[in-house]
N, C-alpha and C positions, 0 to 999 in steps of 0.2 A: 844091678842096682835094686834098692828096696822097692817093693810094691807100694804104691800110694794108697794108704788106708784112711788117712786123716789129713784134711787141708784146712788151713786157717785163712779166711778171706776178710780183708779189711781195706777198702779202697775209697779214695776220693773220686777218682775218675771211674764211673760205673759203666762206661761204654762196653758193650758186649759181655758184661758180667753174667747176666741172667742165663743166656744159652750156655756159657762156659760152666757155670755152677750146676745147671741142670744135667749137663752131660757128665760132670764129675759124680753127681749123685747117682745117675743111672749106671755108672761103672762101679758102684758100691763104695764110694768114698764118703766118709763122714765129714760133714762140714761144720766148722766152728767160725763164728763171726762176732762182730761188735756192732753196737748201736744202729746207725743208719743202714749199714750193709746188711745186717741181720734182718731188719724190718723189710728191706727191699726183697730179700729172698723169701721171707715168710709170706709177703703179699702176693708173691708169684707161686705160692704153694710148694716151695722147695724146703725140705726139712733142714733145720739148722740148729745147732747148739749155741747159746750165748757164751761168750768168753767167761762171763760171771758164773755160769754153771760149772765151768772147769776150775776156776780159781777159788770159788767160794766167797768172792768179794765182789761187791757191785762197782760199777764205774764211779769214780769219786773225784773230788777237787775240780769240779766243773769240766770233767772229761779229761783232765790232765793225766789221770792214772786209769788205764784200762787193761793193757796187756803186759805191763811191767810186773811180772810175778814169776816165781820159780816154776809154777806148774805150766806156764807158757814157755819161758826161756829154757827150762830143762827139757821140755818135749822137743824143742828145736835143736838145742846144742848137743844133746847126748850123742856120742859117737857109738854107732850100733855095734861096731867090732870091738869095743872096749867093754870087757865084762863088768868092771866096776861101775862104769856109767850106767849100764843096763840094770845092774842090781840096785843102784840108787833110784832109778825110775820106778822099779817094782816096789821098793821099800816105801817110797812116798806116794805111790799110786798116781804117777804122772804119765798121762797118755803120750806116746811119741807122735810127733807131727812130721809128716813126710813132704808136705808142700805148704809154702807160704805165698799167698797172693796179696801183695800190698803195694799200693802207690800212695804218694804223700800229699799232705795239704798243699793247696795251690798257692804257695807263698808268693811266687812272682806275680800272680794275678792281684793279690791283695796289695803287694808292695807298689804296684803301678797305679793304684787308686790315688786321685788327687787329694791332698790333705790327710793322707793316712798318718795316724799317730804312732809314736814309738810303742805304746801299749798294744795297739792293734797288731803291729808287726810281731811283737813278742808272743802274743797269744796264738798267732798263726805259725809258729815254729813247731813242727812235728817232732815229737820225742819217741813215742812208742813205735811209730812206723819205721824210722831209720834203724832203731834197735833190732826190730824183728828182721828187717831185710839184711842187716849186717850179720846177725846171728845165723840166719839161714845160709847166707853166702859163705860164711866161714866154715859151715858144716855141709858144704856143697855135695860131698860124696853120699850123704844120707838124706839131704833135703833139697827139693827143687824150689827155687825162689823165682817168683814171677812178678815183674814190676811194671809191665805195660800191656794194655789190651791188645797191642799188635802181636804179642806172643801167643795169644790164646789158640788161634786156629792151628798153628803148626804143632803146638804141644798136644792138642786134642787128637790130631791125626796120628801122632806117635803113640799116644796112650791107648788108642783104640786097637793098635797092632801089638800091644804089649807094654813093657816098662819103658820109662825114659832111659836113654843111653847115658853112659858116663860122660860122653862128649857133650850131650845136651845139658847135663847138670853143670858142667864146667863153664859152658858158654853162658848159661843163665847167671851163674855167680859173677862172671866178669861184667856182664851188663848191669847186674845189681850194684856192684861197687861203683860203676860209672854213674848210676842213677843217684846214689847217696852223695857221691862226690859233687855232682852238679848241683844238688840241692843245698849242700853246705856252702858251696861257692855263692849261690844266689843269696843265701841268708847273710853271709859275711859281707858280701859286696854291698848289699842294701843297708845293713846296719852301720857300715862305715860312713854312709852319707848322712846319717842322723846327727844333727848338730855339728856337722863338719863345715869347715870354711868353704865358701863358694868357689870351687875350682873344678874343672873337668879333668884334671890330671891327678889320678889317684896315687897315693903313696905306694900301693902295691898294685901292679897291673896283673889282673887275673884273667887269663885267656883259656877258654875251653871250647873245642869244636869237634864234632863227630866226623869221621871219615865217611864221605858220601860216595866216593868213587875212586878207584885206582885208575889212573890215566895211562895210556900206552907208553908215554915218556914225557919228559919235561920240555923245556925250551929247545933242547937238542936230543937226538935219539939215545945218547949215552947217559942221559939223566933220568932218574926215577922221579915220579910225580904222583900226587893224589889231590883230590878236591876235598876240603873240609868245610862244613857248613855250620853256621850259627843261627840261621833263621830260614824259614821256608819262604823266602822272598829274595828280591834282587837276582843277580846273575847266578850266584851260588845255589839258590833255591829254585831256579827256573825249571819249568817243565819242558822237556824236549819232545817235540811233536813229530819230528821226522829227521832222517839223515844219519850219517855216520856218527859214531861216538865223538863227543867233544874233546878236543885236545887241550893241553895246557895253554898253548898260544891262542887257540880259539877263545877260551874263557877270558884270558887277559884282554884280548881285543874286544870281545863282547862287552866286558865291563867298561872299557874306555868309551865305547860307543854309547852304551846305556847311560853312563854318567853325563856325557855331553848332551844327550837328547833330553835329559831331565831339566836342563837349564831353561827350556822354552815352554811358555804357556800356549803359544799358537802351534798349529800343525807343523811338525818338523821331521826332517830326515837327516841322518848322518852316515857317512861312509868312513870307515877307519882302516888304516893299513899300518901295521906295526905300531899300534897304540896311538898314532897321530891321525887327526882328521885330514883326509884328502878332499873332502867335500862336506858341506853342511848347508842346509837351507830351511827357512821358515816361510811357508807360503799358504795360500788359501786352501789348497787341497793337498792330500798326501802325495798323489801322483806328481803334481807340479813341484812339490818340495823335493821329491826324489830326483826328478829330472834336473832341477837346478843344482842340487848337490853333485850329481854325476857330471854335469858339463864343466865343472870347475877343474876336474882332473880325471878324465875317463881312463887314462892309461894306468894310473896308480890304483884306481878303483877295481881293476881286474884282480880277482882273487881276494877282494877285501871282505870286510864284515860290516853289515848294515844294522842300523837301529831306527825304529820309528816310535813316536810317542802317541800314536793313535792306532786303532785296529787296522791291520793291513787289509786293504780291500782288493777287489778283483782287478780294478784298473791299474793300481800300483803294482800288483803282483805280475800283471801281464808285461809291464815295462821291466821289472826286476828280472824276470825270467830270461830276458835277452842278454844278460850279463852273467859271467861266471863269478859267483861269490861263494865264500866259504860258509857263512852263517848269517842268520837274521834274527834279531831280537825285537819283539813287539809286545805290548800289553795284551793283544788279542789278534787272532787271525780269522777272517771270514771263511766260511766253508768253501766259497768259490776260490779264494786265494790259496787255500790249502790244496785244492784240486790241481791248480796250475803249478804250484811250487813243488808238490810231491812228485811231479813228473821228473824232477831232477833228483836222481837216486841218492846222491851223497850230500845234498844241501841240508845243512843243519838248521832247523827251525825251533826257536825257543820262545815260550810264552812266559813273560816276566811279570811278577807281581811287584809293583813299585814299593820301595822301602823309604822309611824316614831316614834322612841323612844321619849317619852315625856321629856320635859326639866326638869320637876319636878315630883317626886313621893311623894305621900301624904298619911298620915295615921292619924287616930284620937287617941287622948289620952284624959283622963278625963280633961275637961275644955278647950280643944283646939286642934290644929292640928300641926303635924310636917311635914315639907316639906324639901326635899333634892334634889339635882341634881341627875340625873340618874347615875347608876353604869356602866359607859362606859369606864373607864380608861384602857389603854392597858398596858400589862406588860413590864417592862424594864429588860430584861433577863441578868442575870450575873451568871457565874458559880463560886461557892464558894469552891467546893471540889477539891481535888488533881486530882481525876479521872473525865475526861470529859464524859458527857452522850453520848451514841451512837446516831446516827440519829434516830433509831427506838425508843429509850427511849425518845428522845426529842419530837417526834411526840406524843407519849403517854402522856408525861407530859403536853404538851399544850392542848391536848384533855381533860385530867383530870382537868386541870385548868378551862376550860370553864364550865364543869359540876359542879365543886366545888362551883362556884359562885352562883348556884341555889339550894344549899343544906343548910338547917338550921344550924346555928352555934351551937356548934363547929362542923366543917365539915371536913370529911376525905373521899377522893375518891380513891379507888384502881382502876387502869386502865391499859389497854394495848392500843396499837395503834388503835384508832377508836372504843373502846369498854370499857364501865365500867365493872369492875369485881365485885366490892362490894362497899357499901356506909355505912359510919358511920356518923349518923346525930344527931344533937341536944343534945349532951352530955355536962355535966357541966365541964368536964375536957377533954383536947385534947387527952390524952393517952387513956381515956375510949372510945372516938370516934374511935381511932385506933383499940382498942380491939373489939368493936362492929362490925366494918367493917370486921375484920378478922373472927369473930364468925359467921357472916351472910353469908360468902362467900360459894358459891356452886361450883364455878370454882376454879381451882388451882391459888393460889396467887404467887407461885414461878415465878419469871421473870416479875412480874407486877411492876408498879410505884405507888407512892402515891402523891396526891395533897392535900394540906392543905389550908383552907381559911385564916388562920392567922398564925403567927409565932409559932414555937415549943418553949414553954417557958423553956423546959428542954430536955436533950437528951433522956429521957425515951420513948417518942413517936417514935423516929427514931429507937431506939433499939428494941422496941416491934414489929414494922413493919418488921424489918430485920429478926426476928425469922421466919417469914413466907416466906422468899425468895424475899422480895422487893429489887429492885436494884437501884432505883433512887427516888428523892423527889423534889417537887416544892412547894415553900412556899414564903410568902412575905419577911421574915426576919424582923429584927428590935427588936429582943429580947436582953436584957442585957446578955443573955446566948448564943447568936449566936455563939460565938467562941467555946463553949463547944459542941453545936449541930453539928457544922461543923467538929470538932475534932472526934466526934462519927462516923460521916459518913466516914471520912478518915480512921479511925481505922477499920471500917467494909468493906472498899473497895466500898463504895456507892457513887453515884453522887448526888450532892446537888445544886439545882438551886434556885436562889432568883428572885423574880419578882418586889419587891419594891411597890407592890399594894396589899392591903388587901381587902377581899371580905366577910366581915361579912354580914349575912342575919338573922335578928332577927324577 
């Protein structure tokens, strides 16, 4: 590969640029730069030529034209093995450029500003940067293109031992085209929202995610799998602090646990098995929340996945260490808790940065994708029974309603104030979910309440739960048999609350 004699540097993200540029200079590389980047180098006493000194033209049109010039484009695009190309460079006195270090205007940062105008968006669309990056990537065999400060250290290590390899040039080109593609997507996605009708469902669904990890296998050992990330937050962007590598199923369960735990403002703990909650509690302390969640179904909790919405402390970690669990997600871990839990060699610990609820949730089907807005609707409470629920029952009903949203349909949750008692998940009939929840209960059901993710189509579900001492129900309503269901509650002296909101989870 060609020795790097000349590098063009023009970056928005100046992280790590000065030491990288100084090392290039010390290796005998001539540096060319523009505006702010050139000033930064000069202020640090690093010799640099302005692009204008190469082109013979000043920056113009309010900075719109800087590097779009044959003496820059030609120096990047000329194929060194092509005699005619090299003769053209010599004839027009164009210096060949062997490295392009460019990253782009921070369009997404500007685009996210409240009240940003169309004119501001347009002026922050980079033109020269993508042109140089694409030109250098197209001519990758002769030009190394560098688009991220994260690449500097590895490149400098290689340069100090000689020339960059052909494999490095190719890898840099691939990353460069990803960089410009992501930038173009960000621009087009944001511009489509300008003066657009108020809808969260775009005409074109544009999805881009980088592969963060190749997983050992998918849901089953014969399936290949990988993790792709779109943000350095949530479960996909979580930092693993300890344990074996995360599996596909670990990640799915961790996400289910994390999404559930985000429902609560108070201190809460959740235990997930195969994406369904087998225990959840909101209590005064994290230790108490965990113990209350565990006692609902300690058998299913074995080998489960845990999530907490507070820093995991020493007392809670001491209790957790008594149970075999696959993984734990929390926003933070105290040093004492890490000392305790790291004694379990394989236990996966992940620190999660909370995320804003995405506007759309997406899943694949054969031949396409389904997108929907997030399930964030608040219940509109109305009491339908003759008997009003007590304050304690209402707290239990609202708690159960939050948990029920995260149970696979048909979903039934038996609950008390701040604690799940049992869960009936994924049955083909609602009355069977009621029966399964009662069958699995290890805590007394008498005095508990029931949350249902969709309406009771018949009175049988209410009647079945009443046999076990349930005193109140919360459900969306909307069945043609609502009157019969309410009548059954009245006949049995039970409270019936409607929410007007369904929480199917398929």
